[in-house]
N, C-alpha and C positions, 0 to 999 in steps of 0.2 A: 388367703390361696397366695402362693410365695413366685415369686417373678421369677423365670427361668434366666440362667447366665446367656448373655450372648455367644455365640459360638469364636467370632472375630473381635477385636478390640473396634474396627471400623466398618460403615458401611461402603464408605470408599474413599481411597488412600488415593491422596493426587501428587505426582511426583513432578515438582514445576509450578507456578507460579506464576506464568506469563496471561497473553490473554486468555489463551482456551484452557488455560488449569486456572483461572480465576473464574471463570464463569461456571463451569464444573461445579468445582466446589460450592458455590453459591446457589447455583441450581439444587443442585441435592441436599444441602442443608434446607433451602425450604421446603421441600418435602420432607422434612423431619428426619433426614437420614442423619446419623454420624460420620461425619466427615473430618479425614487429617490432609492438612498439606505439608507436604517436607519441601524445602527448599536450601539449594546448596550457597546462596549468596547470604552474606548479612544482614540483609536485607529483601522485603517480599518484591514479586512486579517482574521478575527474569529479565530475559536482552531485551523485550520491549519496553522496558521502564527505563533499565540503566544502560544498555550502547546501542539500543536497535532504534526502534520508532520514534518513540517519543523526543529523545537528545537529538537525532537529525531534524524530525520535522520544526522541531525548535531553534535549533543552532538555523535552519533554513528563514525561521521567521524573523530573528535576530539580525541576521545578514538582512536581509531586506529593511529590515525599519532602520538598521544604521548605517546605509552607506545610501540611503534613499532612491534605494533603487525605479520604484516606482515612479520619481517623479521625474526622474532623468531627461523625458521625452518634453517636460516642460522647461524644466530649468536647465540643459546641458546635460553630457557627460560629467562634466567634473563637482557636478553637486553630491553634496553628502549631508549628513546631518550631524556626522561627528569625523571630522577631521583623518584626527589618526585612531585608527579602532586597533585591537591589540587584544591576544586571544583572552585576557581575564573578562572584554568588555563581551566577547561572546560566550563566555561559562557563567556568567553573572545569571543572566535570567535564567541556564538550564538548573542550574544547580537550586531557586528557586520555583520551576515547574518538577522537577523530577521530586523533589520534599513533599510537593504538593500531592502528586501521582502516589506516593507509597504513602499517607497518610489516610486517603483518601479508601486505597485499597485495606490498609491495617483497621479501616473502621467499618467497612464489608465485609470484614471476616469477624470482626467482633460485634457486630449487631445481628449477623447469624447464626452467631456458635461453630464458626467453620474454627475446629482448632490448629496450630500451625505448630511447625518443630523445622528447625534450620539447623542443616547438616550432610553431608553426602550418601543417599541411600542407594542399596544394591538387593537386589533380591537373593534370596538363599532358599525357597521354597516356594512353591506355586502361590500361595498366600501369603507369607512372609518377609518381610522386609528389616535388615539392619542398617539402621541410621551411624555414621559417626558424625559425632555432635561435636566433640571437640578434638585434641590431637589423645590418642588412645581411648578416649570415652566412646561409646557404643551404645544403643539403644536396639531393640527390637519391635516391629509392631508387627500386627495381625490385619489383613483386609477381608472382605469377602470378593472386591471388584479392586478395580487398578484405574487409575487412566497416565497416561503417560504423559506427559507435556514437559518435555526436560529442554525444547527448544532447539538451537544449533550456535558453533564456536563457528570462528573464521578459519580457511582454510588457508595455510601452512608451509608451502613446501618448501622442501629441502634446498631447492636453489637461489631462495632468497630469502640474504641477509639478515635477516630481521635485528634491529637493535636497540627497539623502545623510542627512540627518538628524532631518527632522520628517515631511516625505513620501518615503516608501520601499518599494522591491521588496521581495521575497520573498530577495533575495539579500543586499541591504544590512541587511533585519529584521534579524538575527542579531549584526550590529556595533555596535547600540545601545550610546552611552553609558550611558541609567540607565532606569528603567523607567517609562514614561511613568503618570500620572493617571487619564488616560482613552485610549482609540482606537478609531479607525474606520476597521474594515476593508472593501476593497471586491472582494466578489466572492466569492462563497460554495461555491466549488469544493470540492477535498477538500484543498487549502492553506489558501486562508481559512477553512477551518471548522475546522481544526488548529488553528489562530495566533488566532486567537475564542474557542476553548473553553479553552485553555492560561490566556490572560489575566485571561480570566475565572476561574480558580482563581485566578490570583495577586490577586483582588479589583478587578482595573482595569476600569471601567468599561466597556464593550467596546459599541460601536453595529455590525453587521453588516448591508453594503446590498449588496443582488442584485437588477440591474434587471428579472431574471426573478419570472412568480407563484409560480415554485416552485425548489427546488435541487436537489442531488444525484439527478436524476431515474430515475439506472440501478440505485437502490435504493430494496426495497418500501416501499409509500407508510404501512406500519402501521409500519414498523420510524422511517420519519422524522417519522410525527406523535409517538411515542415518545421521539424524540432532540429535537423543538423542544420539548415539553412541558418536557424534563429543561434544558435547555439556558437557555430561558427563568426558570425558577424557579432556576439560578446564576445569574443579572444580566444576560444575553447582550439584547441591543435587536436584535433581528429586522427588519431591514425590507424587507419582501418587495416586488416590484413596481415599486420604486424608482428608476428612470431616474438621474441623474448630470446633473444640467444641468453647474457650474463647480467648481472646485477651488480655494479660496487660499489661499494661504498669508498668512496676519493678522499676522505675530509674533508672537505671546503666544498663537496657537492656529490653528489651519485649523480651514477656516469650508468644507463641500460645502452647494452647494444642490442639490436634487433638483428633478423636473422639473416633483411636484404641487405644490410651495411650499414645504415643510418645509425646515429646517435642520439640521445635525448640525452641532455643534462638538467636538472633541477636542484634548488634545495631541501625536497621531499619526494619521501615516494610512499605512497598511499595503494596497499596491495590488496584489490576489494573483487579479485577472481574466483568467489563459488565461500560455499559456508558445510560445514560438516557438522551431520545430527550427535547429540549429544547423549551416545547411549553408552559409550565405549566402559564405562564405570556401573551403569546398571547391571552386571552377571546375568542377561539375559540367556545365555544356556541351561540357568538353573530352572526356567520356564520355559524352555522348546520353543523361543522365538531367535530369529535372525534378521538381519537389518543388509541394506544394498551396500556398494562399494562407499556412499558416500555418507554408512549410517542412520538411513533413515528406514523406519518400519512400513511396510503395508499395512493397511487395515481394509474393510469393506467400506465404503464410502459414503453407505447412507446410513449407517450406525456406527463407524469409528473401532468397530471392532478387531482387533488382531487375530491372528488364524489362534489364541488361547481366549476363547469366548468371555472369559472374565478379565481380559485384561484390553485394554482401551487403547488408543493414541490417537492423539490429535495436535492439529499448530503445526508448525515450522518442522517439526519432526519427521512429517508424513511428508514432506513434499512439498509439492507445488497448489493452491496458488501462495502457499508460505505469507499470508497477510495478516497483522492483528485483524483486522475488519472482519475477514471469515474463521481466525481459527476462535473468534467468540463467540459466532456461530457452531460451530464444531466443537464446542465444548459444551454448549447449550447441550443440542442435542443427543451428545454420546454422557453426556450423567442424566436425562431422562429415559434414554434406552438400558444403560446399566440398571437402573433405580426402576424399570417397569412398567414406567409411565407414558402414557399415550402422550405425543408432544404435535406442533404441526412442522411438517418439514421444510428442508430448505428452499429458497430461491431457486431457482436454474442458474438465473441471471445474476450477478453480481459487481460490481462497477470494481475496476483494477483501476490506482491512483499513483501515480509515480510525484513524489517531490522534489523535483527539478527544476531549475528554472531556466525557460518557464516549465509550468507545470503539464504534464500530462494527465487524463483520464479515460476510460473507454470503458465501454459494456457490451457482452451482445459479441456477434460476428464482427470479425473484419473483412475488406473486400476481397483477401486472397482465399479467404477461408471459402468464400462464398465462390468466387472463380472454380475453385477446389471439386466442390460438393456439386456445380453446375446449375445454381442455382439463380433464375433470371431479376435483374435487381434494377433497382436505380439511386442515383446518389445524388442527395440535395446537401451544399456546401453554402455555408454563412461565413463572413470572415468580421472580429471582432471592429475591425476600424469599419463595417458600413451600421452599426449601432451607436447612436447616439451616447450609451453610457462610452462606449467604447472612446469615442469624442473627448466626452468630459475626465474621464479618468487617463485621458494621454496613452491609450494603448494602440501602437504601429503594427503589431500582429497579435496572434492568437485562430482560431480555426474550427471553427466545429462543423463534423461530416459527418451525414447519415446517410443510412441503406435499407433501401425498402424492397419488398417482395416485388414485383411487377404482378403476379396472379392473386395476392391476400391485403395486397398495399400494407400490410403488418409490416413494422419498424426490427427490423434483424441487426443491428447495430447502430451506437454511436461513437465515434471519436472525437473530441475534443485534444486542442495543446493551445497553450495562452492563461492568461489571469485568473483565477477561479474555476479551475477546469473541476479539481475535485469536487467541487463543492455543485455544479453545474451539472454535472454527471446523473445526479441522482433523482432528474426530473426524466431522464432516459429510461436510467432503470426502472421507473415507478411506468412506463409506458411499456415498455417491455413486458413486464409481466401481469399486465393487465392488456397484455394483447393487442395493443394499441396500435391505431395504423394513422397513414402521413395525414389521414385527414382531421385527427385530432389536434395536429400545430396549425392547421390552417384556419379550424372550426373557428380555437380557443384565442382567447384574449392577453396580451403577455403583458405585466404591469411595464409602462412607459416613464423613463428610461431604464433600461436594466439591462444588462447582458445576457439574460437569459431569453431575447426578443433576437437573438443568434437561432434561435429554436425554430422560432415562425419563419426568420428570412429561410432557415436550411429547408423548410417544410414546404413553402413553397415554393424554392429552387424546382425540388423534387415534382412536385406534383403539378407543374408546368410540364412536365416532359412525362408524364405519366396520363394514359388513355384514361379517359372519363369512366365514370362506370356507370351501367345501364339504367340504375335507379336513379340518378342523376339526372341523366337525360329526358325520363321520364316525368320529371316535374318542373312544371312550366310556371313562371313567375308569376303572383296574385295580380289581379288586374284591380287597379287602384279607384274607388271607387267618386262617381265624379257627385261636386256638389256644386247645387245652385249658388249661382253667379250673385253675391250682394248687389243689391242697387246702392245706388254713389248716393253719398249724402247729400244735401241740400236745400236751397228755400222751398222746390217742389214737393219732399217731405213735412214739412213741418204746416 
């Protein structure tokens, strides 16, 4: 009996090796399908590993360690682990971390028999792509299904005179030769806020400019108010509602003129206002796909199929929420659907983490969303300084806020700002997904001393203001059993 020749070279071709591309490729390979990953970089991992998630979070940890930031409440604002921190100090841990990430990814691909091809891919037909592997050299491959996971690139408007040294985008920022004495950050989105607060912790004078009157609008306003107070206290000059008129390189400094007539000067400017989908070189017209004005693809959110059924898209290239964590999930779900294999659906609640200084993390709905929907609710708030662990760690700030339904008592949303927020949020995520109520936090014991105790404090804060359920009222405390009194021992008993 002779084997039939496959119609296509691969069952799945993944374009991009970031978080969603990685999990999709490995999932399909575990289902014993022929998988190829194409990436235009000279090393695997995509934006997440080389210029995005991993580098920025590694940089944050390096800054907090070298500056002794976490210990300053005990030893004073002048306390530092290393007096003179240079750009090379920040890059040292970064290089080690990136090398490890790439090594792990290459090992995963090899272990699961995922083939890789380094080059720039573009469609030339519904089931065929051409890959520019070297200058002038190309190769063509065919696939039954495709997954576009090309991520995003920095938005570089014409009015910004980028020079790669003192006026840079988010990718170029990591290549700085020396730490500036003053930094201007344009764009108070997630990336801008993270870098602005990191460098403020380095005692760099930071000005954060945002043309809109508000920032990070998807986060609960109470959390933003707390966060704004803290970063201003840490030295960040936050300019909201300040649209930019001009940006000029004056040689010895960067001059920014705002439409309100004010000027901002700094040694370096980081432009972090938005990103664009990496789709312009894919020749999507060859397969009948179109993108929005930011180069992003629209997909069916349960399967991640595009309007062309055999082509899927995941990760940042499909827009919100643009998180490495959600991208990992999207890739797995898309691969299973593409390979016609049933899988567990994604959870409706996922945590959103912002690795600023201080951290912020949320899960579920904000107070503004509940008001807009007309949902009756109660809030519970805890301050980290109210916990013994907070005192031990020297935390002067930090807050956990929970929202509960007055009708069902269920948790509707949790917001945290402060040390360990991105770790603590997973307790909220579990309770949300399991449809837990305020009673969970009152009934259960939390390790002492821990920051997680804040859940207990916030739970009791809300519980004490909420109506007592009828089923609780019916339960009467059990009467203590009477025990006969013991006779006093003495000579009469002997």
